[in-house]
C-alpha positions as CSV (number, residue, x, y, z in Angstrom):
1,T,153.9,68.9,138.9
2,V,153.2,66.7,141.9
3,D,151.8,63.2,142.3
4,L,149.3,63.3,145.1
5,N,148.1,59.7,144.8
6,D,150.8,58.1,147.1
7,Y,151.4,61.1,149.3
8,D,151.1,60.4,153.0
9,P,150.8,63.6,155.0
10,E,151.1,62.0,158.4
11,A,154.6,63.3,159.1
12,F,153.7,66.7,157.7
13,Y,150.6,67.2,160.0
14,T,152.5,65.8,163.0
15,A,155.0,68.6,162.5
16,V,152.2,71.2,162.1
17,V,150.3,70.1,165.1
18,T,153.3,70.1,167.3
19,D,154.5,73.4,165.9
20,D,157.8,71.8,164.9
21,V,159.1,74.8,162.9
22,E,162.5,73.2,162.3
23,H,160.8,70.4,160.3
24,F,160.3,73.1,157.6
25,A,163.8,74.6,157.7
26,H,165.5,75.2,154.4
27,S,169.0,73.9,153.8
28,K,171.9,76.3,153.0
29,N,172.0,74.8,149.5
30,N,168.4,75.8,148.8
31,F,168.5,79.2,150.7
32,Q,171.9,80.5,150.1
33,G,170.9,84.2,150.1
34,L,169.2,83.9,153.5
35,Y,172.2,82.2,155.1
36,A,174.6,84.6,153.5
37,L,172.6,87.5,155.0
38,L,172.6,85.9,158.5
39,D,176.4,85.3,158.3
40,R,177.1,88.8,157.2
41,Y,175.2,90.4,160.0
42,K,175.9,87.8,162.7
43,G,176.3,89.5,166.1
44,K,174.7,92.7,164.8
45,R,171.1,94.1,165.2
46,L,169.5,95.6,162.1
47,S,166.6,98.1,162.5
48,A,164.5,95.8,160.2
49,V,165.0,92.9,157.8
50,K,162.8,91.5,155.1
51,G,162.1,87.8,154.3
52,Q,159.6,86.4,151.8
53,V,157.6,83.4,151.0
54,T,155.3,82.8,148.1
55,G,151.6,83.5,148.9
56,P,148.9,80.9,149.0
57,V,147.2,81.9,145.8
58,S,150.3,82.1,143.6
59,A,151.8,78.9,145.1
60,G,148.5,77.0,144.7
61,L,148.1,78.0,141.1
62,Q,151.7,77.2,140.2
63,I,151.7,73.6,141.6
64,L,149.9,71.2,139.3
65,D,148.7,67.6,139.8
66,Q,149.4,65.0,137.2
67,N,146.3,65.9,135.3
68,G,147.5,69.5,134.9
69,K,145.0,70.9,137.5
70,A,146.2,73.6,139.9
71,A,146.6,72.1,143.4
72,I,144.7,75.1,144.8
73,Y,141.5,73.5,143.6
74,D,142.2,70.3,145.5
75,E,140.8,70.9,149.0
76,A,143.2,68.5,150.8
77,Y,146.4,69.5,149.0
78,G,145.4,73.2,149.1
79,E,145.3,73.0,152.8
80,I,148.7,71.3,152.9
81,I,150.2,74.1,150.7
82,R,148.8,76.8,153.1
83,R,150.0,75.0,156.2
84,N,153.4,74.5,154.7
85,L,153.7,78.2,153.8
86,N,152.6,79.2,157.3
87,M,155.3,77.0,158.9
88,Q,158.0,78.3,156.4
89,A,157.0,81.8,157.3
90,K,157.3,81.1,161.0
91,W,160.7,79.4,160.4
92,Q,162.0,82.3,158.4
93,A,160.8,84.9,160.9
94,R,162.6,83.0,163.6
95,K,165.9,82.9,161.6
96,L,165.6,86.7,160.8
97,R,165.2,87.5,164.5
98,E,168.8,86.4,164.9
99,I,169.8,89.7,163.4
100,S,166.8,92.0,164.0
101,D,164.0,92.6,166.4
102,R,161.8,93.7,163.5
103,P,161.6,91.0,160.8
104,I,159.1,91.6,158.0
105,I,157.7,88.6,156.2
106,F,156.3,89.3,152.8
107,L,153.8,87.1,150.9
108,D,154.7,87.4,147.3
109,E,151.4,87.2,145.4
110,P,151.8,88.1,141.7
111,S,148.8,85.9,140.8
112,L,146.4,88.1,142.7
113,T,146.2,90.1,139.4
114,L,144.1,87.1,138.2
115,I,141.4,87.4,140.9
116,G,138.0,88.2,139.2
117,T,139.1,86.8,135.9
118,P,138.3,83.4,134.2
119,F,141.9,82.4,134.9
120,A,141.4,82.0,138.7
121,S,138.2,80.6,140.1
122,I,138.9,81.9,143.6
123,S,136.4,83.9,145.6
124,Q,137.3,87.1,147.5
125,R,136.5,85.2,150.8
126,Q,139.0,82.5,150.0
127,V,141.7,85.1,149.3
128,V,141.2,86.7,152.7
129,E,140.9,83.4,154.6
130,W,143.9,81.8,152.9
131,T,146.1,84.9,153.4
132,D,145.2,85.1,157.1
133,E,145.8,81.4,157.5
134,V,149.3,81.6,156.1
135,L,150.1,84.6,158.3
136,D,148.6,83.3,161.5
137,G,151.1,83.1,164.3
138,V,154.0,84.5,162.3
139,D,156.1,86.5,164.7
140,A,156.9,89.3,162.4
141,I,155.5,92.3,160.6
142,K,153.1,90.7,158.1
143,A,153.3,92.1,154.6
144,M,152.1,91.3,151.1
145,H,153.5,92.3,147.7
146,C,151.6,92.3,144.4
147,C,153.4,93.6,141.4
148,G,150.3,94.2,139.2
149,N,146.9,95.8,139.5
150,T,144.4,93.9,141.8
151,D,141.5,94.4,144.2
152,W,143.3,96.6,146.7
153,P,140.5,96.9,149.2
154,L,140.4,93.1,149.3
155,L,144.1,93.0,150.2
156,L,143.7,95.7,152.8
157,S,140.9,93.8,154.5
158,T,143.3,90.9,155.3
159,S,145.5,90.7,158.4
160,I,148.5,92.2,156.7
161,D,150.4,95.0,158.5
162,M,152.0,96.3,155.2
163,L,151.0,96.5,151.6
164,S,153.8,96.5,149.0
165,F,153.0,97.3,145.4
166,D,154.4,98.5,142.1
167,A,153.8,102.3,142.6
168,Y,155.8,103.1,139.5
169,N,153.0,101.8,137.3
170,Y,150.0,101.4,139.6
171,A,149.9,104.2,142.2
172,H,146.9,105.7,140.5
173,T,144.9,102.5,141.0
174,V,145.5,102.6,144.8
175,S,144.5,106.2,144.9
176,L,141.0,105.2,143.8
177,F,140.3,103.8,147.3
178,P,141.1,106.6,149.8
179,R,138.6,105.4,152.4
180,E,140.0,101.9,152.5
181,V,143.6,103.1,152.4
182,S,142.9,105.6,155.3
183,A,141.3,102.8,157.3
184,F,144.3,100.6,156.8
185,L,146.7,103.3,157.8
186,G,144.5,104.2,160.7
187,R,144.7,100.7,162.2
188,G,148.5,100.9,162.0
189,G,149.1,99.6,158.5
190,S,152.0,100.8,156.3
191,I,152.4,101.2,152.5
192,A,155.6,100.2,150.7
193,W,155.7,102.2,147.6
194,G,157.6,100.4,144.8
195,L,158.7,103.7,143.4
196,V,162.1,102.8,141.8
197,P,161.8,100.8,138.6
198,N,163.6,97.5,138.0
199,M,163.5,97.4,134.2
200,E,166.7,98.4,132.5
201,D,165.2,100.9,130.1
202,Q,163.3,102.7,132.9
203,I,166.3,102.6,135.2
204,A,168.3,104.4,132.6
205,K,165.9,107.3,132.2
206,E,165.1,108.0,135.9
207,T,166.9,110.2,138.3
208,V,166.4,111.0,142.0
209,G,164.7,114.2,140.8
210,T,162.2,112.5,138.5
211,L,161.4,109.9,141.1
212,L,160.8,112.6,143.7
213,Q,158.4,114.3,141.3
214,R,156.5,111.0,140.9
215,F,156.2,110.6,144.7
216,E,155.0,114.2,145.1
217,K,152.4,113.5,142.4
218,Y,151.2,110.4,144.3
219,M,151.0,112.3,147.5
220,D,149.1,115.1,145.9
221,M,146.6,112.6,144.4
222,L,145.8,111.2,147.9
223,Y,145.8,114.5,149.6
224,R,143.2,115.9,147.1
225,K,141.0,112.9,148.0
226,G,141.0,114.0,151.6
227,M,143.7,111.7,153.1
228,D,145.9,112.8,155.9
229,L,149.3,113.5,154.3
230,D,151.2,113.4,157.6
231,L,149.7,109.9,158.3
232,I,150.6,108.7,154.8
233,L,154.2,109.9,155.1
234,E,154.5,108.4,158.6
235,R,153.3,105.1,157.4
236,S,155.3,104.9,154.1
237,L,158.4,103.0,152.9
238,I,160.1,103.4,149.6
239,T,161.2,100.3,147.7
240,P,162.1,99.0,144.2
241,Q,159.0,98.2,142.2
242,C,159.8,94.5,142.4
243,G,162.7,92.2,142.8
244,L,166.2,92.8,141.3
245,G,167.1,89.2,140.5
246,G,166.7,89.7,136.7
247,L,169.2,92.6,136.6
248,D,173.0,92.5,136.2
249,E,175.1,93.8,139.0
250,A,175.5,97.3,137.6
251,N,171.8,97.9,137.1
252,A,171.0,96.4,140.5
253,E,173.5,98.8,142.1
254,R,172.0,101.7,140.2
255,V,168.5,100.8,141.5
256,L,169.8,100.8,145.1
257,E,171.6,104.2,144.5
258,L,168.3,105.6,143.1
259,L,166.5,104.2,146.1
260,T,168.7,105.6,148.8
261,G,168.9,109.0,147.0
262,T,165.2,109.2,146.5
263,V,164.5,108.3,150.2
264,E,166.8,111.1,151.3
265,A,165.2,113.6,148.9
266,I,161.7,112.7,150.2
267,R,162.9,113.1,153.8
268,Q,164.2,116.6,152.9
269,R,161.2,117.6,150.9
270,Y,158.7,116.7,153.6
271,H,161.0,117.4,156.6
272,L,161.1,113.8,157.8
273,G,163.4,112.1,160.2
274,G,165.0,108.7,159.8
275,M,163.6,105.2,160.5
276,A,162.4,104.7,164.0
């Protein structure tokens, strides 16, 4: 909950107008994971590295004013949220470039599952405009992650370069839109398939073999709808279905083992090379 009554945005907007990215830097105490990553790979060049900020819809719905109203519905404060996220994304991309020439900045948008329901009075136009506003000028591959079912064509119509989603549960919903997915891939977009589960009961029952079978099923669904299988494979990444922060160390390691094993199995199955 925030009190907007006495908030003076002058310093904030001065930093935005002058593109003072360092004004929006996170301290080591608040961003320990990022700084540990930078320290670990200092002096090295990774082929790619991922960063993440909360997306404008999810952030705007989570932040409430003192009357319990989501800040996203306040025009002035909604803009402040979006500008702040944009500058945070720019700062994070700059930091990640210390260890990679290919940073990927994800917008985490779980609340996009609410679009089109009574729980979020937000238009499709606003989703597109706000997403593009937050990603504007970010020197990175621009990605979005949604861990539930949503309006996939809407997301694909934004300026993102990569769509990340929970393929373990929702691959069939994305396959309903072959034309939009094909157009997205055709303009250079990529799909990050959240193929490896992050729930303990599901982790325990899956193997590299069963996950490979799932991926083959997904590819077959898209191929049967007329999509270019070679293009899909060329533009695909394999990831966990969502974050691993809720798992203990043993299960998190198991997810990563399944991930690396499944990626190698997919490469062999489809005669693919490594990451460019």
